[in-house]
C-alpha positions in Angstrom: 24.4 -18.1 -58.5 23.0 -19.5 -55.0 19.5 -19.1 -53.5 19.6 -17.2 -50.2 18.0 -18.1 -46.7 17.8 -16.4 -43.4 20.0 -16.8 -40.6 17.6 -17.7 -38.1 19.9 -16.9 -35.3 21.7 -13.5 -36.1 20.0 -10.1 -35.2 17.9 -9.1 -38.3 18.0 -12.6 -39.8 20.4 -11.4 -42.8 19.9 -13.5 -45.9 22.9 -16.0 -46.4 23.7 -17.8 -49.7 22.4 -21.2 -49.2 23.0 -24.5 -51.0 26.8 -24.6 -51.3 27.1 -27.9 -50.4 26.9 -28.5 -54.6 30.5 -27.3 -54.5 31.7 -30.3 -52.3 29.5 -32.7 -54.3 31.1 -31.7 -57.5 34.4 -31.1 -56.6 34.6 -34.5 -54.6 33.0 -36.4 -57.3 35.5 -35.0 -59.9 38.2 -36.0 -58.0 37.3 -39.4 -57.6 36.4 -39.9 -61.3 39.8 -39.0 -61.8 41.3 -41.8 -59.6 39.4 -44.3 -61.7 42.0 -45.5 -63.7 43.9 -46.6 -60.8 43.9 -50.4 -60.5 44.5 -50.7 -56.6 41.6 -48.1 -55.7 39.8 -47.5 -59.2 36.6 -49.2 -58.4 36.3 -48.0 -54.6 36.9 -44.4 -56.4 34.0 -45.1 -58.5 31.6 -46.2 -55.8 32.2 -43.4 -53.6 31.8 -40.8 -56.3 28.4 -42.5 -57.3 27.3 -42.4 -53.1 28.1 -38.8 -52.8 26.5 -37.7 -56.4 23.1 -39.8 -55.1 23.4 -37.7 -51.7 24.1 -34.2 -53.5 20.9 -35.3 -55.8 18.7 -36.7 -52.7 19.7 -33.2 -50.8 18.9 -31.0 -53.6 15.7 -32.8 -54.4 14.5 -32.6 -50.7 15.3 -28.5 -51.0 13.1 -27.9 -54.2 10.3 -31.0 -52.9 10.7 -31.0 -49.1 10.5 -34.6 -48.8 8.4 -36.6 -46.1 10.6 -38.6 -43.5 9.6 -41.6 -45.0 11.2 -41.0 -48.2 14.4 -39.8 -46.6 14.9 -42.8 -44.6 14.2 -45.1 -47.5 16.0 -43.6 -51.1 19.4 -43.9 -49.2 18.9 -47.6 -49.7 19.6 -47.5 -53.4 23.5 -46.1 -52.6 23.9 -49.4 -50.7 23.5 -51.4 -53.6 27.1 -50.4 -55.2 28.6 -50.9 -52.0 27.4 -54.4 -51.4 28.6 -55.1 -54.8 32.3 -53.5 -53.9 32.6 -55.4 -50.6 31.1 -59.0 -52.3 33.8 -61.6 -50.8 34.3 -59.6 -47.6 31.4 -59.7 -45.2 33.8 -59.4 -42.1 33.0 -56.4 -40.1 35.2 -55.3 -36.8 33.3 -55.3 -33.4 34.5 -54.1 -30.5 33.8 -57.1 -28.0 34.2 -60.0 -30.5 36.8 -58.9 -32.8 36.0 -59.8 -36.6 32.7 -61.4 -37.3 31.8 -62.8 -40.9 28.2 -61.9 -41.0 28.0 -63.7 -44.3 24.5 -62.7 -46.4 23.4 -60.4 -43.7 26.1 -57.7 -44.2 25.0 -57.2 -47.5 21.5 -57.2 -47.1 20.7 -56.2 -43.5 24.1 -54.5 -42.2 25.0 -52.2 -45.0 21.7 -50.7 -46.1 21.5 -50.1 -42.3 24.5 -48.3 -42.0 24.3 -45.9 -45.1 20.1 -45.0 -44.3 20.9 -44.3 -40.5 24.4 -42.3 -41.2 22.7 -40.3 -44.2 19.6 -39.6 -42.1 21.1 -38.9 -38.6 23.8 -36.4 -40.1 20.9 -34.6 -41.9 19.0 -34.3 -38.7 21.9 -32.4 -36.9 21.8 -28.7 -37.9 20.3 -25.3 -38.0 23.1 -23.9 -36.5 26.0 -22.1 -38.0 28.6 -25.1 -38.3 27.0 -27.5 -37.2 26.4 -29.5 -40.7 29.9 -29.2 -41.7 32.1 -29.0 -38.3 30.9 -32.4 -37.0 31.3 -34.8 -40.4 34.6 -32.9 -41.0 36.0 -34.2 -37.7 34.2 -37.9 -38.1 35.9 -37.8 -41.4 39.4 -36.6 -40.4 39.2 -39.4 -37.9 38.8 -41.9 -40.9 41.7 -40.5 -42.4 43.7 -40.3 -39.6 43.2 -44.2 -39.2 43.6 -45.1 -42.3 46.5 -43.6 -42.7 48.1 -44.8 -39.4 47.4 -48.3 -40.6 48.2 -47.7 -44.3 45.0 -48.2 -45.7 45.4 -47.1 -49.3 41.8 -45.9 -49.4 42.8 -42.7 -47.7 43.7 -41.1 -50.8 40.0 -41.2 -51.5 39.8 -38.1 -48.9 42.3 -36.1 -50.1 39.8 -33.4 -51.9 36.5 -34.3 -50.4 38.2 -33.5 -46.8 39.9 -30.1 -48.0 37.0 -29.0 -49.5 34.7 -30.0 -46.4 36.9 -28.1 -43.9 36.5 -24.7 -46.4 33.1 -25.1 -46.5 32.8 -25.9 -42.8 35.3 -22.2 -41.9 32.7 -20.5 -44.0 29.5 -21.9 -43.0 31.1 -21.4 -39.1 31.3 -17.7 -39.8 28.0 -17.5 -41.2 28.8 -16.9 -44.8 27.4 -19.3 -46.1 24.7 -22.6 -45.8 25.3 -25.9 -47.3 21.8 -26.8 -47.3 20.5 -30.4 -47.5 22.4 -31.0 -50.7 25.5 -31.0 -48.4 24.3 -32.1 -45.2 23.3 -35.6 -47.2 26.2 -35.6 -49.2 28.5 -35.2 -46.0 26.3 -38.1 -44.5 26.7 -40.7 -47.1 30.2 -39.9 -47.5 30.9 -41.3 -44.0 28.6 -44.4 -44.7 30.3 -45.1 -47.9 34.0 -44.6 -46.9 33.5 -46.6 -43.7 32.2 -49.5 -45.5 34.8 -49.2 -48.4 37.7 -48.9 -46.0 36.3 -51.4 -43.6 35.9 -49.4 -40.9 32.3 -49.8 -39.5 33.3 -50.0 -36.0 34.7 -46.6 -35.9 32.0 -45.4 -37.7 29.3 -46.5 -34.9 31.4 -45.0 -31.9 32.1 -41.6 -34.0 28.7 -40.8 -34.5 27.0 -41.4 -31.2 25.9 -37.7 -30.7 24.4 -38.3 -34.3 22.3 -40.9 -32.8 21.5 -39.2 -29.8 20.5 -36.1 -31.6 18.3 -38.1 -33.8 16.9 -40.5 -31.1 15.5 -37.5 -29.3 14.2 -35.7 -31.9 12.5 -39.4 -33.5 11.1 -40.1 -29.9 9.2 -36.7 -29.6 8.2 -36.0 -33.1 6.7 -39.9 -33.3 5.3 -40.0 -29.7 4.3 -36.7 -28.6 4.3 -35.0 -31.5 6.4 -31.9 -30.5 9.6 -30.2 -32.7 12.8 -29.6 -31.3 13.0 -25.7 -31.1 15.8 -23.0 -30.1 14.8 -19.7 -28.7 16.5 -16.3 -29.0 17.3 -14.5 -25.4 19.3 -11.4 -26.7 22.4 -12.9 -28.0 22.0 -16.2 -26.4 20.2 -19.1 -27.4 18.2 -21.1 -24.6 15.7 -23.7 -25.0 12.6 -24.7 -22.3 12.7 -28.5 -23.8 15.1 -31.1 -24.5 14.1 -32.3 -27.6 17.2 -32.9 -29.5 21.2 -32.7 -28.6 21.1 -28.6 -29.2 18.0 -28.1 -27.1 19.4 -30.4 -24.4 22.8 -28.6 -24.0 20.7 -24.9 -24.4 18.3 -26.1 -21.6 21.1 -26.4 -19.2 23.1 -23.9 -20.3 22.0 -20.9 -22.2 24.9 -19.9 -24.4 25.7 -18.3 -27.5 25.4 -20.0 -31.1 29.0 -20.2 -31.9 29.6 -21.7 -28.3 26.7 -24.2 -28.7 28.2 -25.4 -31.6 31.8 -25.5 -30.3 30.3 -27.3 -27.4 28.8 -30.1 -29.9 31.7 -30.2 -31.6 33.8 -31.2 -28.8 31.7 -33.9 -28.0 32.3 -35.0 -31.9 35.9 -34.8 -31.3 36.1 -37.1 -28.3 33.8 -40.1 -29.9 35.9 -39.7 -32.8 39.0 -39.8 -30.5 37.5 -42.9 -28.8 37.0 -44.6 -32.2 40.4 -44.0 -33.8 41.7 -45.6 -30.4 39.4 -48.4 -30.7 40.6 -49.1 -34.3 44.0 -48.9 -33.2 43.8 -51.2 -30.0 
């Protein structure tokens, strides 16, 4: 049913089913649509469903047409529209140092679009290793779920099925059995951004995705100013790098290791930042 892609960091480069992120998109959307009749979360459920469907479509289109980065940067702004409408009348956002600030009209026309565009694209840029596209957003989304449950925010109901499906995909992706493709990575990224806006936990999002931001900054600086791409090299079963142009190559430069250990190291960084986000949100 699914096209196959080579696993570049395995001996013999075995062919693995690709594009399984569509399972997350369809299952999550179906679940969220089923919640649309509930008065308290119906609008939020429909908004999150529309964002996930748009992220999945954007990723699928990228898989087919190999979109240029300028389009990838701008397309998520479309998904910001329903989120801005949902938050009309509530333009206050928590900040770590100054408490909650009402940003007024700038929240809708600047902050929401920036959150959606940056989060979606930075999540998409961290990949290429088995489990990296799925484990990291699973950790962040679990942090959001934890915050919502502890603070008794009713929006946590929206994450039941998306979180379960994402962790299932992470299990098989980490074992090298499936790839989620851009369909999955864009859908995961837009889920993080959309839920953070819906549940008013933008501060937690920013703290949680610090590793994503570091990775994208390294990639973009090297690509835009030096025309250099990040690349990992195989040395037997070890991954190493002669340059520091992404988060993965930065780690492999100083500490050559196996693919699984490299993924676990990066995942551990996300666990740390997500814990920091949870603590900051509950303080």
